[in-house]
Each structure stands twice: as C-alpha cells, then as structure tokens.
C-alpha positions in Angstrom: 4.7 13.9 7.3 6.7 13.6 4.1 5.2 10.8 1.9 6.4 9.5 -1.3 4.0 7.7 -3.7 5.3 5.5 -6.6 2.4 4.9 -8.9 -0.5 7.3 -10.0 -3.0 4.7 -11.0 -6.1 3.9 -8.9 -4.7 3.3 -5.7 -1.6 5.6 -6.0 -3.7 8.5 -7.3 -6.3 8.0 -4.6 -3.6 8.1 -1.8 -2.0 11.1 -3.4 -5.5 12.9 -3.1 -6.4 11.7 0.4 -3.0 12.3 2.1 -2.5 15.5 0.5 -5.9 16.6 1.6 -4.9 15.6 5.2 -1.9 18.0 5.0 1.0 15.6 4.3 3.8 16.7 2.2 3.3 14.3 -0.8 5.6 13.7 -3.8 4.2 11.4 -6.5 6.1 9.6 -9.1 5.4 7.1 -11.9 7.1 5.4 -14.7 6.3 8.2 -17.3 8.0 11.0 -15.6 6.9 14.1 -13.7 5.7 15.9 -16.7 2.9 13.3 -16.9 1.7 14.2 -13.4 1.0 17.9 -13.8 -2.8 17.5 -13.7 -2.6 15.3 -10.5 -0.3 17.7 -8.9 -2.3 20.8 -9.7 -5.5 19.1 -8.4 -3.9 17.9 -5.1 -1.0 20.4 -4.3 1.3 17.4 -4.3 4.8 17.6 -6.0 5.3 15.7 -9.2 8.8 14.1 -9.1 11.0 11.3 -10.2 11.1 8.1 -8.2 14.4 9.4 -6.6 12.8 12.5 -5.6 9.7 10.9 -4.2 11.8 8.5 -2.0 14.8 10.9 -1.0 13.4 12.6 2.0 10.1 10.6 2.6 9.3 9.2 6.0 6.9 6.7 4.3 6.9 5.5 0.8 3.7 3.9 -0.9 4.4 1.5 -3.8 1.3 1.2 -5.9 2.6 -0.2 -9.2 2.1 -3.5 -11.2 4.1 -6.1 -9.3 6.1 -6.9 -12.4 7.7 -3.3 -12.1 9.1 -3.8 -8.6 12.4 -5.5 -9.6 13.2 -2.5 -11.8 12.9 -0.1 -8.9 16.3 1.3 -7.5 16.4 -0.9 -4.4 19.2 0.9 -2.7 17.0 4.0 -2.5 14.6 2.2 -0.2 17.1 1.0 2.4 15.8 1.8 5.9 12.6 3.4 4.5 9.1 2.5 5.7 7.6 1.1 2.4 3.9 0.5 2.2 3.3 -2.3 -0.4 -0.2 -1.7 -1.9 0.4 -4.2 -4.8 -1.2 -7.4 -5.7 0.0 -10.3 -7.8 -2.2 -10.9 -10.9 -0.6 -13.6 -13.1 -2.5 -12.4 -16.2 -0.8 -9.0 -15.9 2.5 -9.7 -14.1 3.4 -13.0 -15.7 4.3 -16.3 -14.2 6.4 -15.9 -11.0 6.8 -19.4 -9.7 7.1 -18.6 -6.0 3.9 -16.5 -6.1 1.9 -18.9 -8.3 2.6 -21.7 -5.8 2.1 -19.4 -2.8 5.5 -20.5 -1.4 5.9 -16.7 -0.8 3.5 -13.9 -0.2 3.7 -11.1 -2.7 5.0 -8.6 0.1 7.8 -11.0 1.0 8.7 -11.1 -2.7 8.8 -7.4 -2.7 10.7 -7.1 0.4 13.5 -9.6 -1.0 13.8 -7.2 -3.9 14.0 -4.0 -1.7 16.6 -5.3 0.7 16.7 -3.0 3.7 13.3 -1.6 3.3 10.8 -1.8 6.3 8.0 -3.3 4.1 4.4 -3.0 5.5 1.4 -4.5 3.5 -1.6 -2.3 3.4 -4.2 -0.7 1.1 -4.2 -3.7 -1.4 -7.5 -5.2 -0.5 -9.8 -2.1 -0.9 -11.3 -0.7 -4.0 -10.0 2.7 -4.9 -13.3 4.4 -5.0 -14.0 3.0 -1.5 -10.6 4.3 -0.2 -11.5 7.7 -1.6 -15.1 8.0 -0.4 -15.7 5.6 2.5 -13.4 6.9 5.3 -15.3 7.6 8.5 -14.5 9.1 11.9 -13.2 6.8 14.6 -16.1 5.1 16.4 -18.5 5.1 13.5 -20.6 2.1 13.2 -19.9 1.8 9.4 -16.2 2.2 9.6 -14.3 -0.3 7.3 -11.5 -2.3 8.7 -8.2 -2.6 6.6 -5.6 -5.2 7.4 -2.0 -4.1 7.9 0.8 -6.7 7.9 4.6 -6.3 8.6 7.6 -7.6 10.4 8.7 -4.2 11.8 6.4 -3.2 14.6 7.3 0.4 14.6 6.8 0.7 10.9 3.5 -1.1 11.2 2.4 1.2 14.0 3.1 4.2 11.8 1.2 2.7 8.8 -1.7 1.8 11.1 -1.8 5.5 12.3 -2.1 6.6 8.6 -4.9 4.1 8.0 -6.7 5.4 11.0 -6.3 9.1 9.9 -7.8 8.3 6.6 -10.9 7.0 8.3 -10.5 3.3 8.5 -9.9 0.8 11.4 -6.4 -0.6 11.1 -6.3 -4.3 11.9 -3.0 -6.0 12.7 -2.8 -8.8 10.2 0.5 -10.2 11.4 3.9 -10.7 9.6 4.6 -10.3 5.9 4.8 -14.1 5.5 1.2 -14.3 6.7 0.0 -11.3 4.4 -1.3 -13.8 1.8 -4.4 -13.8 3.9 -5.2 -10.3 2.4 -4.3 -11.1 -1.2 -6.7 -11.7 -4.0 -9.1 -14.7 -3.6 -9.2 -14.4 0.2 -12.3 -13.4 2.3 -11.1 -9.9 3.0 -10.0 -9.0 -0.5 -12.3 -6.6 -2.2 -14.8 -6.7 0.7 -15.8 -3.8 3.1 -15.8 -5.6 6.4 -15.5 -4.0 9.8 -12.7 -4.5 11.9 -14.1 -7.7 13.5 -15.1 -8.9 10.1 -11.5 -8.4 8.9 -10.2 -10.4 11.9 -12.6 -13.3 11.1 -11.8 -13.2 7.4 -8.1 -13.2 8.1 -8.6 -16.3 10.4 -10.8 -18.0 7.8 -8.4 -17.6 4.9 -7.0 -20.8 3.4 -3.8 -21.3 1.3 
C-alpha cells in the first residue's frame, strides 16, 4: 500500500519504521523539508518528500503533527483521502482552542472540519511510541494490545483497522469521530496497554 506520513516525531517516525518494514511504500514529510529526513529515509527505505509528495498518490495518509499545525496543512490535497489522525490536543503546546477546551468537539472532528472532504479515522493516538514500535504481537497472542479506531466512514475505518492488525495490535471499533474523545488524553484507554476487551471497557467507562 502507498502510505504518506506527515510528521517524523515519535509516532510519525515509529510508523515510518514499522510500515516500511511491513513492505508498504512509505513517503514521509515534515515541516522542515525532505533534506531533514535523510537519516530516517536511509534507515527505513522510506522516501523523504514534501507534504504534497507524501499525500499525492497515497492510499492512506497518517497525520502525526502538533494539532496547532493542522490548519496550515493544504486541505485540498486531502480531499477524498483516508486520513489517519494520530494527534492529540495538549493546551500547553497547542494553545487555547475553545471548542476543544470545553470538549464540544473531539479533536478529530476539529481536524476533519479543517480537512474538508478527507475520510478521517482516529488511531494510534493513545499508545506510547516505544510500545507501538516494540509491543506488536501475532494475532491470537494472549498479551496482544488493543487499539481503538474511530471514524464515520466504515470502509476507511476497516482499512485502518486492517493496518492496526498487521502491526500486531487488536483493532477495536471505537465508534464515530464525535465519540473519539473517549480515546483522547485523560481517559481510561489513553496511555494504557489494555487488551481488546479492556479497551472496550475503558471506552464505555470514559466520562466527558
């Protein structure tokens, strides 16, 4: 699969490594330009590119950047694309965004409103990068970690859930983007390594 990754930090870099190792055709981009990604490209075999190059032919695009950077992305590029939103809102980093502070919008709904036409799916935002890198397990393993996946587009969500499974984690359907606050920071499933049933319980226990 052709996969574009926007962001080369902890989660973006980890997904570049893991997805390249699985044989996907990965192009990674960041705000500093392709020349800053030479070491990561050499290590993984991924292509270092611009945001436009990462999105252009991609079947799936992962966004793993500070949330405050989302409005600066060229929204038209993402029209019709499956976009995996791996971001989280941290007020101390991203500033005061009223509808996120009062939780009238989930951060993924906020992202989807900026990327009109994108098929946004929330995933990979609740797991530590080192665990994403090291803790994948074969299907059926007793210690397999579950990861919540939320989205409004059933086909897009299915494709992302298949990616989650291929990386060695049990995908858990977490409902719609509006309900994806249940996997945001300060919820039972955030930063925890629950199994699939534990994720389901945690999602159900989450309170606004």
